[in-house]
Gaussian input, Z-matrix of N, CA and C with variables (Angstrom, degrees):
# hf/3-21g

backbone

0 1
 N
 C     1     B1
 C     2     B2     1     A1
 N     3     B3     2     A2     1     D1
 C     4     B4     3     A3     2     D2
 C     5     B5     4     A4     3     D3
 N     6     B6     5     A5     4     D4
 C     7     B7     6     A6     5     D5
 C     8     B8     7     A7     6     D6
 N     9     B9     8     A8     7     D7
 C    10    B10     9     A9     8     D8
 C    11    B11    10    A10     9     D9
 N    12    B12    11    A11    10    D10
 C    13    B13    12    A12    11    D11
 C    14    B14    13    A13    12    D12
 N    15    B15    14    A14    13    D13
 C    16    B16    15    A15    14    D14
 C    17    B17    16    A16    15    D15
 N    18    B18    17    A17    16    D16
 C    19    B19    18    A18    17    D17
 C    20    B20    19    A19    18    D18
 N    21    B21    20    A20    19    D19
 C    22    B22    21    A21    20    D20
 C    23    B23    22    A22    21    D21
 N    24    B24    23    A23    22    D22
 C    25    B25    24    A24    23    D23
 C    26    B26    25    A25    24    D24
 N    27    B27    26    A26    25    D25
 C    28    B28    27    A27    26    D26
 C    29    B29    28    A28    27    D27
 N    30    B30    29    A29    28    D28
 C    31    B31    30    A30    29    D29
 C    32    B32    31    A31    30    D30
 N    33    B33    32    A32    31    D31
 C    34    B34    33    A33    32    D32
 C    35    B35    34    A34    33    D33
 N    36    B36    35    A35    34    D34
 C    37    B37    36    A36    35    D35
 C    38    B38    37    A37    36    D36
 N    39    B39    38    A38    37    D37
 C    40    B40    39    A39    38    D38
 C    41    B41    40    A40    39    D39
 N    42    B42    41    A41    40    D40
 C    43    B43    42    A42    41    D41
 C    44    B44    43    A43    42    D42
 N    45    B45    44    A44    43    D43
 C    46    B46    45    A45    44    D44
 C    47    B47    46    A46    45    D45
 N    48    B48    47    A47    46    D46
 C    49    B49    48    A48    47    D47
 C    50    B50    49    A49    48    D48
 N    51    B51    50    A50    49    D49
 C    52    B52    51    A51    50    D50
 C    53    B53    52    A52    51    D51
 N    54    B54    53    A53    52    D52
 C    55    B55    54    A54    53    D53
 C    56    B56    55    A55    54    D54
 N    57    B57    56    A56    55    D55
 C    58    B58    57    A57    56    D56
 C    59    B59    58    A58    57    D57
 N    60    B60    59    A59    58    D58
 C    61    B61    60    A60    59    D59
 C    62    B62    61    A61    60    D60
 N    63    B63    62    A62    61    D61
 C    64    B64    63    A63    62    D62
 C    65    B65    64    A64    63    D63
 N    66    B66    65    A65    64    D64
 C    67    B67    66    A66    65    D65
 C    68    B68    67    A67    66    D66
 N    69    B69    68    A68    67    D67
 C    70    B70    69    A69    68    D68
 C    71    B71    70    A70    69    D69
 N    72    B72    71    A71    70    D70
 C    73    B73    72    A72    71    D71
 C    74    B74    73    A73    72    D72
 N    75    B75    74    A74    73    D73
 C    76    B76    75    A75    74    D74
 C    77    B77    76    A76    75    D75
 N    78    B78    77    A77    76    D76
 C    79    B79    78    A78    77    D77
 C    80    B80    79    A79    78    D78
 N    81    B81    80    A80    79    D79
 C    82    B82    81    A81    80    D80
 C    83    B83    82    A82    81    D81
 N    84    B84    83    A83    82    D82
 C    85    B85    84    A84    83    D83
 C    86    B86    85    A85    84    D84
 N    87    B87    86    A86    85    D85
 C    88    B88    87    A87    86    D86
 C    89    B89    88    A88    87    D87
 N    90    B90    89    A89    88    D88
 C    91    B91    90    A90    89    D89
 C    92    B92    91    A91    90    D90
 N    93    B93    92    A92    91    D91
 C    94    B94    93    A93    92    D92
 C    95    B95    94    A94    93    D93
 N    96    B96    95    A95    94    D94
 C    97    B97    96    A96    95    D95
 C    98    B98    97    A97    96    D96
 N    99    B99    98    A98    97    D97
 C   100   B100    99    A99    98    D98
 C   101   B101   100   A100    99    D99
 N   102   B102   101   A101   100   D100
 C   103   B103   102   A102   101   D101
 C   104   B104   103   A103   102   D102
 N   105   B105   104   A104   103   D103
 C   106   B106   105   A105   104   D104
 C   107   B107   106   A106   105   D105
 N   108   B108   107   A107   106   D106
 C   109   B109   108   A108   107   D107
 C   110   B110   109   A109   108   D108
 N   111   B111   110   A110   109   D109
 C   112   B112   111   A111   110   D110
 C   113   B113   112   A112   111   D111
 N   114   B114   113   A113   112   D112
 C   115   B115   114   A114   113   D113
 C   116   B116   115   A115   114   D114
 N   117   B117   116   A116   115   D115
 C   118   B118   117   A117   116   D116
 C   119   B119   118   A118   117   D117
 N   120   B120   119   A119   118   D118
 C   121   B121   120   A120   119   D119
 C   122   B122   121   A121   120   D120
 N   123   B123   122   A122   121   D121
 C   124   B124   123   A123   122   D122
 C   125   B125   124   A124   123   D123
 N   126   B126   125   A125   124   D124
 C   127   B127   126   A126   125   D125
 C   128   B128   127   A127   126   D126
 N   129   B129   128   A128   127   D127
 C   130   B130   129   A129   128   D128
 C   131   B131   130   A130   129   D129
 N   132   B132   131   A131   130   D130
 C   133   B133   132   A132   131   D131
 C   134   B134   133   A133   132   D132
 N   135   B135   134   A134   133   D133
 C   136   B136   135   A135   134   D134
 C   137   B137   136   A136   135   D135
 N   138   B138   137   A137   136   D136
 C   139   B139   138   A138   137   D137
 C   140   B140   139   A139   138   D138
 N   141   B141   140   A140   139   D139
 C   142   B142   141   A141   140   D140
 C   143   B143   142   A142   141   D141
 N   144   B144   143   A143   142   D142
 C   145   B145   144   A144   143   D143
 C   146   B146   145   A145   144   D144
 N   147   B147   146   A146   145   D145
 C   148   B148   147   A147   146   D146
 C   149   B149   148   A148   147   D147
 N   150   B150   149   A149   148   D148
 C   151   B151   150   A150   149   D149
 C   152   B152   151   A151   150   D150
 N   153   B153   152   A152   151   D151
 C   154   B154   153   A153   152   D152
 C   155   B155   154   A154   153   D153
 N   156   B156   155   A155   154   D154
 C   157   B157   156   A156   155   D155
 C   158   B158   157   A157   156   D156
 N   159   B159   158   A158   157   D157
 C   160   B160   159   A159   158   D158
 C   161   B161   160   A160   159   D159
 N   162   B162   161   A161   160   D160
 C   163   B163   162   A162   161   D161
 C   164   B164   163   A163   162   D162
 N   165   B165   164   A164   163   D163
 C   166   B166   165   A165   164   D164
 C   167   B167   166   A166   165   D165
 N   168   B168   167   A167   166   D166
 C   169   B169   168   A168   167   D167
 C   170   B170   169   A169   168   D168
 N   171   B171   170   A170   169   D169
 C   172   B172   171   A171   170   D170
 C   173   B173   172   A172   171   D171
 N   174   B174   173   A173   172   D172
 C   175   B175   174   A174   173   D173
 C   176   B176   175   A175   174   D174
 N   177   B177   176   A176   175   D175
 C   178   B178   177   A177   176   D176
 C   179   B179   178   A178   177   D177
 N   180   B180   179   A179   178   D178
 C   181   B181   180   A180   179   D179
 C   182   B182   181   A181   180   D180
 N   183   B183   182   A182   181   D181
 C   184   B184   183   A183   182   D182
 C   185   B185   184   A184   183   D183
 N   186   B186   185   A185   184   D184
 C   187   B187   186   A186   185   D185
 C   188   B188   187   A187   186   D186
 N   189   B189   188   A188   187   D187
 C   190   B190   189   A189   188   D188
 C   191   B191   190   A190   189   D189
 N   192   B192   191   A191   190   D190
 C   193   B193   192   A192   191   D191
 C   194   B194   193   A193   192   D192
 N   195   B195   194   A194   193   D193
 C   196   B196   195   A195   194   D194
 C   197   B197   196   A196   195   D195
 N   198   B198   197   A197   196   D196
 C   199   B199   198   A198   197   D197
 C   200   B200   199   A199   198   D198
 N   201   B201   200   A200   199   D199
 C   202   B202   201   A201   200   D200
 C   203   B203   202   A202   201   D201
 N   204   B204   203   A203   202   D202
 C   205   B205   204   A204   203   D203
 C   206   B206   205   A205   204   D204
 N   207   B207   206   A206   205   D205
 C   208   B208   207   A207   206   D206
 C   209   B209   208   A208   207   D207
 N   210   B210   209   A209   208   D208
 C   211   B211   210   A210   209   D209
 C   212   B212   211   A211   210   D210
 N   213   B213   212   A212   211   D211
 C   214   B214   213   A213   212   D212
 C   215   B215   214   A214   213   D213
 N   216   B216   215   A215   214   D214
 C   217   B217   216   A216   215   D215
 C   218   B218   217   A217   216   D216
 N   219   B219   218   A218   217   D217
 C   220   B220   219   A219   218   D218
 C   221   B221   220   A220   219   D219
 N   222   B222   221   A221   220   D220
 C   223   B223   222   A222   221   D221
 C   224   B224   223   A223   222   D222
 N   225   B225   224   A224   223   D223
 C   226   B226   225   A225   224   D224
 C   227   B227   226   A226   225   D225

   B1=1.4306
   B2=1.5761
   B3=1.3409
   B4=1.4435
   B5=1.5091
   B6=1.2770
   B7=1.4595
   B8=1.5323
   B9=1.4028
   B10=1.4871
   B11=1.5056
   B12=1.3061
   B13=1.4400
   B14=1.5236
   B15=1.2687
   B16=1.4985
   B17=1.5310
   B18=1.3381
   B19=1.5022
   B20=1.5799
   B21=1.3148
   B22=1.3642
   B23=1.5346
   B24=1.3589
   B25=1.4072
   B26=1.5949
   B27=1.3496
   B28=1.5005
   B29=1.5302
   B30=1.2846
   B31=1.4567
   B32=1.4651
   B33=1.2688
   B34=1.5468
   B35=1.5652
   B36=1.3488
   B37=1.4878
   B38=1.4595
   B39=1.3291
   B40=1.4010
   B41=1.4880
   B42=1.3616
   B43=1.4880
   B44=1.4996
   B45=1.3617
   B46=1.4492
   B47=1.5511
   B48=1.3109
   B49=1.5236
   B50=1.4888
   B51=1.3031
   B52=1.5041
   B53=1.5647
   B54=1.3134
   B55=1.5043
   B56=1.5286
   B57=1.2963
   B58=1.5070
   B59=1.5607
   B60=1.2563
   B61=1.4782
   B62=1.5418
   B63=1.3017
   B64=1.4987
   B65=1.5884
   B66=1.2862
   B67=1.4240
   B68=1.5204
   B69=1.3384
   B70=1.5250
   B71=1.5367
   B72=1.2659
   B73=1.5066
   B74=1.4889
   B75=1.3669
   B76=1.4475
   B77=1.5012
   B78=1.3387
   B79=1.4725
   B80=1.5313
   B81=1.3851
   B82=1.4375
   B83=1.5283
   B84=1.3242
   B85=1.4533
   B86=1.5372
   B87=1.4008
   B88=1.4543
   B89=1.4751
   B90=1.3338
   B91=1.4497
   B92=1.5002
   B93=1.2811
   B94=1.4889
   B95=1.5589
   B96=1.3252
   B97=1.4608
   B98=1.5407
   B99=1.3170
   B100=1.4492
   B101=1.5288
   B102=1.3473
   B103=1.4085
   B104=1.5144
   B105=1.3220
   B106=1.4215
   B107=1.5639
   B108=1.2984
   B109=1.4802
   B110=1.6036
   B111=1.3090
   B112=1.4832
   B113=1.4919
   B114=1.3230
   B115=1.4482
   B116=1.4984
   B117=1.3630
   B118=1.4281
   B119=1.5479
   B120=1.3353
   B121=1.5047
   B122=1.5398
   B123=1.3753
   B124=1.4749
   B125=1.5055
   B126=1.3314
   B127=1.5026
   B128=1.5135
   B129=1.3061
   B130=1.5022
   B131=1.5041
   B132=1.3044
   B133=1.4468
   B134=1.5068
   B135=1.2688
   B136=1.5103
   B137=1.5104
   B138=1.3559
   B139=1.4757
   B140=1.5390
   B141=1.3196
   B142=1.4355
   B143=1.5988
   B144=1.2818
   B145=1.4707
   B146=1.5070
   B147=1.3247
   B148=1.4808
   B149=1.4656
   B150=1.3130
   B151=1.4796
   B152=1.4772
   B153=1.3531
   B154=1.5013
   B155=1.5194
   B156=1.3440
   B157=1.4874
   B158=1.4686
   B159=1.3925
   B160=1.3757
   B161=1.5674
   B162=1.3109
   B163=1.4408
   B164=1.5251
   B165=1.3371
   B166=1.5094
   B167=1.5278
   B168=1.3427
   B169=1.5010
   B170=1.5630
   B171=1.3825
   B172=1.4443
   B173=1.4898
   B174=1.2598
   B175=1.4066
   B176=1.5811
   B177=1.3048
   B178=1.4969
   B179=1.5444
   B180=1.3642
   B181=1.4850
   B182=1.5792
   B183=1.3357
   B184=1.4407
   B185=1.5308
   B186=1.2506
   B187=1.4815
   B188=1.5498
   B189=1.2656
   B190=1.4537
   B191=1.4972
   B192=1.2482
   B193=1.4708
   B194=1.4978
   B195=1.3765
   B196=1.4682
   B197=1.5011
   B198=1.3456
   B199=1.4140
   B200=1.4852
   B201=1.3313
   B202=1.4033
   B203=1.5818
   B204=1.3022
   B205=1.4969
   B206=1.5987
   B207=1.2984
   B208=1.4684
   B209=1.4840
   B210=1.4070
   B211=1.4831
   B212=1.5305
   B213=1.3197
   B214=1.4453
   B215=1.5495
   B216=1.2843
   B217=1.4503
   B218=1.5070
   B219=1.3523
   B220=1.4076
   B221=1.4784
   B222=1.3393
   B223=1.4361
   B224=1.5029
   B225=1.3113
   B226=1.3996
   B227=1.6064
   A1=110.74
   A2=114.36
   A3=116.45
   A4=115.16
   A5=116.87
   A6=124.36
   A7=112.95
   A8=114.35
   A9=120.78
   A10=113.54
   A11=119.05
   A12=122.79
   A13=111.92
   A14=118.74
   A15=121.64
   A16=110.37
   A17=114.85
   A18=118.79
   A19=110.84
   A20=116.53
   A21=122.32
   A22=107.75
   A23=120.37
   A24=122.93
   A25=109.05
   A26=111.07
   A27=116.74
   A28=106.39
   A29=116.88
   A30=121.80
   A31=109.48
   A32=118.15
   A33=119.60
   A34=107.50
   A35=106.40
   A36=116.84
   A37=115.93
   A38=122.40
   A39=119.37
   A40=116.43
   A41=115.73
   A42=118.32
   A43=113.67
   A44=118.11
   A45=123.15
   A46=105.33
   A47=116.97
   A48=119.09
   A49=112.66
   A50=118.84
   A51=119.86
   A52=109.38
   A53=113.21
   A54=117.25
   A55=107.97
   A56=119.94
   A57=125.26
   A58=109.60
   A59=117.75
   A60=119.52
   A61=113.40
   A62=115.20
   A63=118.01
   A64=110.05
   A65=114.68
   A66=123.19
   A67=110.32
   A68=117.66
   A69=119.40
   A70=110.19
   A71=120.92
   A72=122.14
   A73=111.73
   A74=120.64
   A75=122.58
   A76=112.17
   A77=114.76
   A78=120.15
   A79=113.97
   A80=116.50
   A81=118.49
   A82=114.62
   A83=116.29
   A84=120.29
   A85=103.67
   A86=112.72
   A87=122.66
   A88=108.53
   A89=119.13
   A90=126.11
   A91=112.25
   A92=115.04
   A93=121.38
   A94=107.10
   A95=115.57
   A96=118.65
   A97=113.80
   A98=116.90
   A99=121.12
   A100=110.36
   A101=116.70
   A102=121.10
   A103=109.04
   A104=116.68
   A105=119.95
   A106=111.75
   A107=115.87
   A108=119.40
   A109=102.97
   A110=116.98
   A111=121.51
   A112=110.78
   A113=117.29
   A114=123.91
   A115=109.66
   A116=117.96
   A117=124.66
   A118=111.78
   A119=116.07
   A120=116.83
   A121=110.75
   A122=117.86
   A123=122.16
   A124=113.37
   A125=115.94
   A126=121.45
   A127=112.01
   A128=119.85
   A129=125.30
   A130=110.62
   A131=117.30
   A132=123.25
   A133=109.92
   A134=117.67
   A135=123.29
   A136=109.06
   A137=112.55
   A138=118.46
   A139=105.66
   A140=118.15
   A141=122.94
   A142=110.55
   A143=115.13
   A144=120.87
   A145=110.82
   A146=119.87
   A147=122.17
   A148=110.53
   A149=120.69
   A150=121.47
   A151=111.57
   A152=116.74
   A153=119.47
   A154=109.71
   A155=117.76
   A156=119.84
   A157=111.23
   A158=117.44
   A159=123.14
   A160=107.02
   A161=122.90
   A162=126.49
   A163=109.26
   A164=114.99
   A165=117.98
   A166=113.65
   A167=116.28
   A168=118.61
   A169=109.79
   A170=117.05
   A171=116.74
   A172=115.49
   A173=117.55
   A174=124.31
   A175=107.61
   A176=116.94
   A177=121.96
   A178=109.80
   A179=116.91
   A180=119.21
   A181=111.93
   A182=114.28
   A183=118.75
   A184=113.76
   A185=118.47
   A186=125.90
   A187=113.77
   A188=115.58
   A189=119.14
   A190=111.60
   A191=117.70
   A192=121.90
   A193=110.48
   A194=113.22
   A195=119.19
   A196=116.60
   A197=114.80
   A198=122.36
   A199=110.87
   A200=116.72
   A201=121.38
   A202=107.22
   A203=113.07
   A204=119.25
   A205=106.58
   A206=113.61
   A207=122.66
   A208=113.09
   A209=109.40
   A210=116.79
   A211=106.19
   A212=117.12
   A213=119.13
   A214=109.30
   A215=114.25
   A216=123.99
   A217=110.57
   A218=113.52
   A219=118.13
   A220=113.62
   A221=116.31
   A222=120.11
   A223=112.26
   A224=119.86
   A225=123.61
   A226=110.97
   D1=138.32
   D2=177.30
   D3=-101.56
   D4=-30.41
   D5=-178.03
   D6=49.21
   D7=32.89
   D8=-179.82
   D9=-61.83
   D10=-31.99
   D11=178.17
   D12=-75.61
   D13=-18.19
   D14=-171.15
   D15=-95.51
   D16=-23.21
   D17=-176.13
   D18=-135.85
   D19=148.11
   D20=175.04
   D21=-116.95
   D22=116.14
   D23=-179.29
   D24=-79.44
   D25=142.35
   D26=-179.97
   D27=-145.04
   D28=152.67
   D29=169.70
   D30=-86.66
   D31=135.13
   D32=-179.02
   D33=-78.48
   D34=99.62
   D35=174.72
   D36=-90.79
   D37=166.64
   D38=173.72
   D39=-53.04
   D40=-35.90
   D41=178.04
   D42=-69.01
   D43=-34.74
   D44=-179.19
   D45=-70.92
   D46=-42.04
   D47=-176.93
   D48=-67.34
   D49=-9.35
   D50=171.52
   D51=-74.91
   D52=-23.44
   D53=-175.36
   D54=-96.96
   D55=-43.78
   D56=-173.12
   D57=-133.06
   D58=132.81
   D59=175.94
   D60=-124.49
   D61=-8.02
   D62=177.54
   D63=-138.26
   D64=158.02
   D65=178.01
   D66=-65.30
   D67=136.34
   D68=-175.67
   D69=-72.47
   D70=-8.53
   D71=-178.17
   D72=-107.92
   D73=-54.42
   D74=-172.77
   D75=-102.84
   D76=-11.76
   D77=177.61
   D78=71.75
   D79=12.19
   D80=170.40
   D81=-63.94
   D82=144.17
   D83=-174.40
   D84=-64.63
   D85=145.10
   D86=169.78
   D87=-104.43
   D88=128.24
   D89=-176.44
   D90=-110.82
   D91=152.29
   D92=-179.41
   D93=-53.66
   D94=133.28
   D95=179.78
   D96=97.79
   D97=-25.27
   D98=178.48
   D99=-60.43
   D100=147.26
   D101=168.20
   D102=-85.35
   D103=122.19
   D104=175.13
   D105=-115.25
   D106=163.14
   D107=-171.53
   D108=-125.32
   D109=125.60
   D110=169.91
   D111=-86.36
   D112=115.41
   D113=-178.56
   D114=-79.45
   D115=103.07
   D116=-173.56
   D117=-62.95
   D118=-26.27
   D119=-174.56
   D120=-86.32
   D121=-30.05
   D122=-176.53
   D123=-110.93
   D124=-2.00
   D125=178.70
   D126=57.17
   D127=55.75
   D128=179.86
   D129=-147.63
   D130=160.24
   D131=175.21
   D132=-96.68
   D133=136.82
   D134=-178.23
   D135=-124.20
   D136=152.55
   D137=173.33
   D138=-81.41
   D139=168.92
   D140=-174.49
   D141=-62.79
   D142=-38.15
   D143=179.03
   D144=-60.84
   D145=-50.72
   D146=-179.90
   D147=-68.18
   D148=-35.75
   D149=176.54
   D150=-60.32
   D151=-40.95
   D152=179.53
   D153=-68.62
   D154=-40.38
   D155=177.79
   D156=-59.34
   D157=-43.08
   D158=-174.67
   D159=-70.93
   D160=-37.95
   D161=-179.09
   D162=-60.64
   D163=-32.94
   D164=-176.49
   D165=-71.56
   D166=-13.86
   D167=-175.79
   D168=-126.29
   D169=20.98
   D170=178.43
   D171=-126.46
   D172=155.11
   D173=-179.24
   D174=-85.70
   D175=120.87
   D176=-170.57
   D177=-67.08
   D178=-29.75
   D179=-178.26
   D180=-69.19
   D181=-42.79
   D182=-173.60
   D183=-105.57
   D184=-12.10
   D185=-174.51
   D186=62.54
   D187=25.00
   D188=178.32
   D189=-102.46
   D190=150.56
   D191=176.47
   D192=-74.74
   D193=123.94
   D194=-177.47
   D195=-112.99
   D196=-10.08
   D197=177.96
   D198=-140.14
   D199=137.10
   D200=-179.11
   D201=-96.17
   D202=143.43
   D203=177.05
   D204=-70.79
   D205=145.78
   D206=177.18
   D207=-56.74
   D208=-52.00
   D209=-177.34
   D210=-128.85
   D211=87.97
   D212=-175.18
   D213=-63.13
   D214=138.74
   D215=179.52
   D216=-123.03
   D217=137.84
   D218=176.52
   D219=-85.48
   D220=-9.09
   D221=-175.61
   D222=-111.85
   D223=144.82
   D224=175.08
   D225=-83.90

C-alpha cells in the first residue's frame, strides 16, 4: 500500500519548523532534515513511524481509519 493520496511527504526545513515542531500523533520532536508526512484526512504532520502505524489501519481509497489497533500506543 502506498497511501500516496492520504499523505504528502516533506522534508522538515527551517520554514516548516516555524509551523510544526512535533508529530501530531506521538508528539516526538521533528528535527530539520527529517521526513514528515502531512495527514490529508486529519490536517496534521506526522513522523514516519506514526504515518506507518496509521497506514496499517486505514483504507487507501478513502484515507479513513477502518481498523482499530488492539493496544493503541501513543509512542513510536
